[in-house]
N, C-alpha and C positions, 0 to 999 in steps of 0.2 A: 366668620372673620377673625374671631379671637383665636381660633385654632391655627390660623395661618400665620399670624404675625406676632412678634415679640413685644412690640411697643407701639404706643400711640403715634410715634414719629412715622412708622411705616404705614399706619392707616392714613395719615395725611398724604404721604407720598402716593399711596394707591388712589386717593381721590384725584390727584393730578392725572394719573393714568386714566381714570374714569372720564375726565374732561377731554382728554386727547383722542380717545376712540372708545368704541364698545366692542365687546366680543359676543357675537350672536350664536356661537356654537362652540363645542369642545371637541377637538379631534386629536387622535393619537398621531404623532409624527411617524413616518415610515420612509423606507428607501424610495418607494414609488413617488411619494409626495415631494421628496427633495428634488426630483427630476422635473417637476412641473413648474414652468417659468411663472405661471400666474399666481402661485402661492408665495406670498412674501415671507411666510415662515421658512420656506426653503432657502431664503437668503441669509437667515440667521444661523450662525454656527452654534452647536450644542457644546457646552463646556465639557472638556474631556473627563471621562470617568463618571459622568452623571447617569443616574437611573431614573426611568419614568415613574410617575406616581399616579397610576390609573385610578386608584381608590379615591383620589381627591376629586374626581370629575363630578360625582354626584353632589358633593358640597358646593362645587363651583357653579353648578347648573343654575341655581336660583340667583346667584350673584350675576351671572351672565345675562339672565333675563331682565333683572332690574337695571343693569347698565344699558341694555338695549332700549328699554322703554324711556330712560332718562335722556339718552343722546339721540334717539330716533335714527340711528344708522344701523346697517346690517352688513354681513359679509365677513365678520372678524373670526379669528382663530386664536386659541391659546393652548400651549402645551406646558406641562408641569414636570419638573425634574428635581431630584435631590442629590446632593453631593456631600462628601465628607470634608471637602476643601473649605477653608475659611472664607467668609464673605469678601474680605479684601482681595483675595486671590481671584475670586470669581469676577469682582468688579474690574480688576486690572485686565482680565481676559477680554471682557466685552468692550473695554475702552480701547484695547489694541486690536479687536476683531469686530468691527462694525459689520452690519449686513452688507453683503457683496452686491455691487451693481448700481452705484451712484446714489446711495442714501446719504442724507445730510443730518448730522446730529443737531437736534434742537433743544434738548434738555439733558442735564446731567446732575442729578441730585443723589449723590452716593456717599456712603460712609464706609471706611475699611472695617468697621466693627459690626455694623448692622446691615450693610448693603445699601439698597436704595433703588432708584429708577433711572434708566437711560432711555431716551426717546430719539428715534430717527424718523425722517420723513422723506418721501419721494413722490412727487406728483400729488395725487389725491389720497395717498396711503400713508399710514403711520405704523412704525414698527417699534416695539419696546422690549426691554428686559427689566423685570422686577426681581430684586435679590433680597431675600429676607431670611430670618433665622427660625428654624422649626426643630424643636427638640435636639438642640446642639448640632444640627445639621444645617446646611445652607440650601434653602428652597429657591428654585429658579422658575419664574414664569416668563415664557417667551410668547409675545403676542403680536398680532398685526390686524389691521382693520382699515376701512375708509376713514379718513380724517373727519372730525366733527364738522357737519355742514356740507360734506361732499355728496355728490350724487351717487347713490348706490343703485344696483339693479332692482327693478320692481320685485317685491317679495312674492313668491308663490304662496297662495292662501294655505293656511295650516290650522290644525286643531290640536289643542293640548288639554291638560287637566283643567286649565282655567276656563275652557269652553264647555266642559262637561264630559270629556273623555275619561275613562276609568283610570288610565295611567299613561305616562309619556313614553314608555318602552313598548313599542308595537311588535308583536310576534306573529300576527296573521291578519290578513285582510280578505274580505269577500264581499261582493256587491251583487245584489239581485238584478234581474232584468228591468225592474221598475225603480231601481235606484236606492233601495234600502241597503245601508252599509253596516257590516258587522266587523268589528275591530277587536282582535284579541290582544290583550296586554298582560303584563306581569302583575296587574292588580285587578283583573277581572275582564269580562266581556262587555263591550259597548255596542249598542244599536243606535244608528242615526238615520232619521228619515228625511234629513235636509233641514229640519227645524228643531226637533226635539231629540234629546239624548235619553237613552234608557240603559242602565248598567245592571249586569247580572254578576253576582258573586256567590260564595258558598251559602250565604243566607237565602239566596233565591234558588238554590239547588245545584250549583256547580260542584263538581268533586273537589275543586281547589281553585284558588285565584290565580295561580301562576300558569297562564296558558302558553302553549307552544305553537298552536296552529288553529286555523278556522277554515272550514270548508262547508259549502252549501249543498243540500240535496236537491232533487228535482223540483221540490216545492219551495225552494228558497229558504229552508230552515237549516240552522247550523249544526254541524258536528264540530266539537272542540276537543283538542288534546292537551294533556298536561304532562309535567315532568314526572310526577310521583303518584298521581291519583287516577290514572287511566284516562279514558275518553268519555264523552257524553253527547247525547243527541237531544235536541229540543223539538218537541212536536207542536209548539205554539202555545202550550199551556204548562207543561212540566218537562223536567229533564230526566232522561234515563241514563244511568251511569254504568259503564262497563269497565271492570278492573282487570280484564285478562291481559292487558298490555301496559307495561310501565315505560316511562321515558318516551312518550309518544312524540315523534319528531315531524310526522307528516300524515295526512289523511287524504286519500283520493277516492272518488266514487266512480265506478264503472257505469256504462250505459244501461246495464241491467239492474243497477241499484246496489250491486255488491260493494262492500267497503274494503279498501286496501289501506293498511296502516304501516308506517315505518317507525322503527324504534332504534335508538342508539344506546345499546347496553352490551357490556362484554359478555354476560352470560345469557340474558334473555332477549337480546336485541335481534333485529332482522326485519322481515316482512310478515305481516299478519293479514289473513283474509277472513272476512266475516260475511256470510251469505244471508244473514238475518236469523240463522238458527245455530250454526256451528262455526267454530273458530279453527283455522289452520295456520300453523306457524312454520315459516321457512327461515332457515339459518344456514350457517356454514356447513352444517351436517347434511343439508339438502342440496348443496351446491352453490349457495349464495357466496359471493366473494368475501364479504365481511359482515360482522354482526352489527356494526355501527352504520345504520342507514339514516342519512340526512333528509332524504326526500323520496317519495314514491309518485310516479305519474302513470296514467293509463292512456295508451295510444288509441287511435280511432278503430283499430281492429281488435282491441282488447289486450294488446301486448302490454305487459307490465315492465316499467323501468324503475330501477332503484339506484339512487346516488349514494355511494358509500365513501368511507375514508380511504379505500383501497381500489378505487375504480368505479365503474358503472356496470350494472347487471341487467340483463334482458330475460324476461320469463314469458314463454309462450303457453303456459298452462301445464306444461310437463317438465321442461328442462330449463335450467338457468345457464345462460352464457355470460361470462364475465369479460369485460374489456378494460385494458390498462394502457399505460403509456406505450408499451410494446406493440399495441395494436393501432395506435394513432391518436389516443387520447392526450390532450394537452398536459394534464397533470392528474395523478392518481387521487388527489384530494378533491372529490366532486361534492360541491356544496348544494347543488340544486340540479334538477332535470325537468324539462318540459318537452312535450311532443306537439308538433305543429299539425295543421290540417292535412298535410301530405304524409304524415307518419314519420317525419324526421325527428330524431331526438337531439335536443340542444342541452349541452352540459355546461354548467357554470363551475369553473375550477379555480384553483389558486394561481393558475398561469394562463388565463384567458378563457375563451369560449370554444368548445368543440361541437361540431355538428356531424351526425352520423345518419346517412340515408339508407343504411342496411348493407351498403357495399363500400362506400368511400367515406373517409374522414376529412374534415376541413376545420382548421383552427383559426380563430380570429384573435388578434392581439392589439396592442397599442398602435403598431405599425399599420394596421388595417383601419383604424379609426376608433377602437374601443378606448374609453376614457381612462381605464386602469386595468392592471393585470388580475388583481384579486377580485373575482366576481362572486358575489354572495347569493344572488337570486336571478332567475330568468323567468320571463312570462311571455306567452304568446297572446297577442291582442286579437280581438274579433276581426280586425282587418288583415290578419296574418303577419303583421309586423312583429318585431321582437323588441322586448325591453330588458335591459340588463342593469341590475343594481350592483355597484361595486363599493369598495372602501373609499373611493375618491370621486364619486359622482354617478350619474345615470346616463346610460347610452341607449339610443333608439336606432334600430336597423330596419330600414324599409327597402327591400330589394338589395341594392348595393350601396345605398346612401346611409351615412351615419349622421346622427345629431346628438350632441352631448349636452348635458345639463349639470351645472355645479352651482355653488353658492354665487358665483358671478352672474348666473342666470336667475338667481332669486331663491334657490333651495335653502331651507333652514340649515342644512348640514350636508356634507358630501358622503357620509357613511350611510348607505342604503341597505336596509335589512329586509324589507318586504315590498312587493309591488302587486297591484291588481289593476288590470286594464278593463274598465267597465264598458258596457254596451254603448253608453252615450259618448264615448271617446275620451272621457276623463281618466287620468292615471292617478291612482291612489298610491302614495309612497310612504312606507314606514321608515322613519329616520331615528337613529340612535339618540335617545334622551329628548327628542324634540317632537314627539307625537307623530301626526300624519299630515303630509302635505298633499294638495290636490292640484295636479298639473293638467292644464287644458291646452294641448299642443296646437289646436286650431286657432287659438286666440293670439 
């Protein structure tokens, strides 16, 4: 808090903000979010010339949680900006540019020298701007949340470090058939049996604590990948480390037990194949479209799919075929790929979801029911339905029917980074800075 504010006066003002609402998550503003009517942040103008301060999100995370526990509400958002303009100019801007759409100003405690707080309300929601001084620059916090005492959506159950999770930044999720959950984080690997948490770090044999992916073998034991220390396999007693691959982004296991890994690296990236004895490296030199591979998936007939920054690639064991926007792909930036039970490949891109059945392409966007255009992860559920994690919520596609989930439906945050659809119907959701949420669509 001392880092954020210049004087005790502003700390007092911020306590007023605390009483008016709470912020249960920290999200980055985006052009997509500004088009969403249900986000009250979209109603607040950003001061001209401001720049976002993403590095402050980590510091604000603890503050957000403490505010949530004190006010017992949820569903709030906060964005942070910095501008070289004087506090008085910023105050004047927000006095003349209230949130659009029928908001009524209920509080104005501002100073032309140090800034202050302005609060507006509409229905059950509160919107605010907090203006402070930070290192001779003007700091702007824009926030919105349910008003204190208002009825918020029932929260989706979630787990964080406070519950026993190794870290709140989830990088991989895998669940066994009998319900054992393995969660990769930037602080180690956690195992959860429904009651007890067990954490593995370098001290327990991991090559490094910064995990990037978790995948289970046929026995339900994990393979994990890291950024700089290769990958490792757990046999139930000890870890075996393999350092042949750096910057591991993905691990997929074929029906015959072979391991396929993706790596995103300019010189040594691509797709790696490990048959238990030998390693084979595929890169642009072998026909792969790009050396930065975000995800690898294995189809039911052993076909390998690789999501890259320059399209998606298909490998039949002999030849790589690359597909881009010219072929029908929604966007060349492919963040994830999954293959359904019929062999159709589903690509999560920066401009929607593309499906390829081997002959025809079909793309799904917001107009079709997708909650947001930037899709970060895609998962095929055991019931053949599809789950898509985006920067602005979670989408579920069953046949031709869409169901979207956001903070209004109780998610801790809209920024979805990982999904795993378990056999019992539960959807495990990795959320930026907020640990893992567990959605049960049947309830």
